[in-house]
C-alpha positions in Angstrom: -10.9 -40.7 41.8 -11.2 -39.1 39.7 -7.9 -37.3 39.9 -6.2 -40.5 39.5 -8.0 -41.2 35.9 -6.9 -37.3 35.1 -3.4 -38.4 36.1 -3.3 -41.7 34.0 -4.8 -40.2 31.3 -2.2 -37.8 31.3 0.6 -40.0 31.4 -1.0 -42.4 28.5 -0.7 -38.6 26.3 2.4 -37.5 26.9 3.6 -41.6 26.1 2.1 -41.1 22.7 3.3 -38.3 22.4 7.1 -39.2 23.2 6.4 -41.8 20.5 5.5 -40.3 17.5 8.3 -37.9 18.7 10.5 -41.0 18.3 9.2 -41.9 14.9 9.4 -38.8 13.8 13.3 -38.6 15.1 14.9 -40.4 11.6 12.7 -37.8 9.3 13.8 -34.8 11.5 17.3 -36.2 10.6 16.5 -37.0 6.9 15.0 -34.0 6.3 18.7 -32.0 8.1 20.9 -33.9 5.8 19.1 -32.3 2.7 19.5 -29.0 4.0 23.2 -29.8 4.8 25.3 -29.0 2.0 28.9 -30.1 2.9 28.8 -33.6 1.6 30.8 -35.4 4.7 28.8 -33.7 6.9 25.9 -34.9 6.0 27.2 -38.4 4.9 27.7 -38.7 8.6 23.8 -37.5 9.4 22.7 -40.1 6.7 24.2 -42.6 8.1 22.7 -42.9 11.7 19.3 -42.9 10.1 20.4 -45.2 7.2 21.2 -48.9 6.3 22.9 -50.5 4.0 20.1 -52.0 2.3 17.6 -48.8 3.0 16.2 -47.6 0.0 15.3 -44.0 -2.1 12.8 -44.1 -5.0 11.6 -40.6 -6.7 11.4 -40.0 -10.5 15.0 -39.2 -10.4 16.7 -41.6 -8.9 16.5 -45.4 -7.8 19.5 -46.3 -5.2 20.5 -48.0 -2.1 22.7 -47.4 0.9 23.6 -44.1 2.7 26.7 -43.3 0.4 24.2 -44.0 -2.9 21.7 -41.2 -1.2 24.6 -38.7 0.2 25.4 -38.7 -3.8 21.6 -37.8 -5.2 21.7 -34.9 -2.4 25.3 -33.7 -4.4 23.7 -33.7 -7.2 21.1 -32.1 -7.0 22.8 -29.1 -5.6 25.4 -29.1 -8.0 22.0 -28.1 -10.6 20.1 -25.7 -7.7 23.0 -24.6 -5.3 20.9 -21.9 -3.5 17.8 -24.2 -3.2 15.5 -24.1 0.1 13.8 -26.9 1.1 9.9 -26.5 3.3 8.2 -29.2 4.4 4.7 -29.3 5.7 3.0 -31.3 8.6 4.4 -34.7 9.3 1.6 -37.9 9.4 2.1 -40.8 11.6 0.3 -43.8 10.8 1.8 -47.0 12.8 5.9 -47.2 11.2 4.8 -45.1 8.1 5.8 -41.3 7.9 4.6 -39.3 4.7 4.7 -34.9 4.6 4.4 -32.6 1.7 7.3 -30.6 0.6 8.6 -27.5 -1.7 11.9 -26.2 -2.9 12.5 -22.8 -4.1 15.3 -21.0 -5.2 17.9 -17.9 -3.9 14.8 -16.1 -5.3 11.7 -17.5 -3.5 10.5 -19.2 -6.9 9.5 -22.4 -7.0 11.2 -25.0 -8.4 9.3 -28.3 -7.7 6.9 -29.5 -5.1 6.2 -32.8 -3.7 5.1 -35.5 -1.3 7.6 -38.2 0.7 6.5 -41.2 2.4 8.2 -42.9 4.8 8.9 -46.6 6.2 10.5 -46.7 9.1 12.2 -50.0 10.8 10.9 -49.1 14.7 14.5 -48.8 15.3 14.9 -45.6 15.2 16.1 -45.4 11.5 14.8 -44.9 7.8 14.0 -48.8 5.9 12.4 -47.1 2.5 11.9 -43.5 1.3 9.5 -42.7 -1.5 9.3 -39.3 -3.3 6.5 -38.1 -5.6 6.9 -35.0 -7.4 3.2 -32.8 -8.2 3.7 -31.0 -11.4 0.1 -29.1 -10.3 2.4 -27.6 -7.1 1.9 -23.8 -6.2 2.9 -21.2 -4.2 0.8 -20.5 -1.0 -0.7 -17.0 -1.3 1.7 -16.1 1.6 4.9 -17.0 -0.5 3.1 -15.6 -3.3 2.4 -12.2 -1.8 6.7 -12.7 0.3 7.9 -12.8 -3.5 5.7 -10.1 -4.8 7.2 -8.1 -2.2 10.6 -8.4 -2.5 10.7 -8.0 -5.9 8.8 -4.4 -5.0 11.3 -3.9 -2.7 14.0 -4.4 -5.5 12.5 -2.1 -7.9 11.5 1.1 -5.7 15.1 0.4 -3.9 16.8 0.6 -8.2 15.1 4.0 -8.4 16.1 5.7 -5.1 19.2 4.7 -6.1 19.1 6.2 -9.3 17.7 9.0 -8.3 19.3 10.2 -5.3 22.9 8.2 -5.7 24.1 7.7 -9.5 21.4 9.9 -11.5 21.0 7.3 -13.9 18.1 8.6 -15.9 18.6 5.6 -18.6 18.6 3.0 -16.0 16.0 4.3 -14.1 13.7 5.2 -17.1 13.4 1.1 -17.8 11.9 0.8 -13.8 9.3 3.1 -15.3 5.8 2.2 -16.4 4.6 4.2 -19.8 2.1 7.2 -18.7 3.5 6.5 -15.4 1.8 9.6 -12.7 4.4 11.3 -10.1 2.6 13.9 -7.6 3.7 16.6 -6.7 2.2 19.0 -4.1 0.2 22.1 -6.0 2.2 24.6 -2.9 5.8 23.7 -4.4 7.3 25.5 -7.0 7.7 22.5 -9.2 4.5 20.9 -7.5 2.1 19.6 -10.0 0.6 16.0 -12.1 3.8 14.4 -14.7 2.6 11.9 -16.8 5.5 9.5 -18.7 9.1 9.7 -17.8 9.5 12.5 -20.1 7.8 15.0 -18.3 9.5 13.5 -14.8 12.8 13.9 -16.0 11.4 17.8 -16.4 10.2 17.7 -12.8 13.6 16.8 -11.6 15.2 19.3 -13.5 12.4 22.1 -12.5 13.1 21.0 -8.4 16.9 21.2 -8.9 16.6 25.0 -9.6 15.5 25.8 -5.9 17.7 23.7 -3.9 20.4 21.0 -3.8 20.0 18.3 -1.4 21.6 15.0 0.1 20.2 12.0 2.1 20.5 12.5 5.8 18.5 9.0 6.4 18.4 6.2 4.2 14.6 5.1 3.8 12.7 2.8 5.4 10.9 0.2 3.3 7.2 -0.6 4.0 4.7 -2.7 1.8 1.5 -3.6 0.9 1.7 -6.9 -1.4 -1.3 -7.4 -1.8 -2.1 -3.4 -3.1 0.9 -3.6 -5.3 2.1 -1.1 -3.3 5.4 0.2 -1.4 6.4 3.3 1.0 9.2 5.1 2.2 10.4 7.0 5.0 13.5 9.2 4.4 14.9 12.5 5.7 16.9 15.1 3.3 18.9 17.7 3.8 18.2 20.6 1.4 20.3 24.0 0.5 18.2 26.2 -1.2 19.6 27.7 -3.8 18.1 31.6 -3.6 19.1 31.7 -0.2 21.8 30.1 1.0 19.7 28.4 4.1 19.1 24.5 4.7 16.5 22.4 6.5 16.2 18.9 6.8 13.0 17.4 6.2 11.9 13.7 6.4 9.9 12.9 3.2 8.0 9.5 2.4 6.4 8.7 -1.1 4.0 6.1 -1.9 4.6 3.7 -4.8 2.4 1.7 -6.5 3.8 -1.0 -8.9 2.1 -3.0 -11.5 4.1 -6.3 -13.2 7.5 -5.3 -12.0 7.1 -1.3 -13.1 6.4 1.6 -11.3 3.0 3.0 -12.4 3.1 6.0 -9.7 4.7 8.2 -7.4 3.2 10.6 -4.9 6.1 12.6 -2.3 4.6 14.3 1.0 6.5 16.3 3.0 6.5 16.4 6.2 5.6 20.2 6.4 4.6 21.3 2.6 4.5 24.9 3.7 7.6 25.3 5.5 9.2 23.6 2.4 7.5 25.6 0.4 8.7 29.1 1.9 12.1 27.8 2.9 13.1 27.1 -1.3 11.1 30.8 -2.4 12.8 32.6 0.2 15.6 35.2 -0.2 19.0 35.7 1.7 
């Protein structure tokens, strides 16, 4: 008997889930329409869940009908062509659904956020949607850290490009905080602590006296945004100017950043002793 009750309970539970899924289907289509940039494709989507007398209201518009809703979305993308819309979990009660949403730009910066309330007609269509904008909405901690990580990656990538590819020190200097510290292993001919970008350039010049290099393997990037740090791991191929010998050596560089600028760099060689002996060796 208990088994029969349990089976009945599961059947009822599956029925409730199915009902909720059916109710959320027009909302899923509505959200899909907002993500669609092509006007004609979007209008076809809207018409599957929107009636002639369905209404949409938010602080920017109060309209009726599928064509009018499509026009609202068209105007939105004219203003924010690279916008990305994300939404939170749905709360369903009877024929009403509500959920939070955020709009980010192409750089993951917050444009706006709010909450929508939808009334459904029970036949798979939307009768009314009211959108409320929330001026106090903020990015979540994970979104903030993701943005920070992306920004830090860009700064380090630009530094790497200017140091090893374009050799454009003028542009590189704009990425470096005043008084930033560069630490090189003491065992190297150009080892030591260098403070400020002027000192960094002296270190670059001194290192160039010992070897020529090319990038053998481009860097892999690692990050901990909570600590504002980025680590890159790459391989250089060097030719010692004294001996003419060549050597491939993996290197990692640890970057500290603050407010979009590099505040410290620490270089780590796979085998510092071997590299130092290679640079000092004679023919």
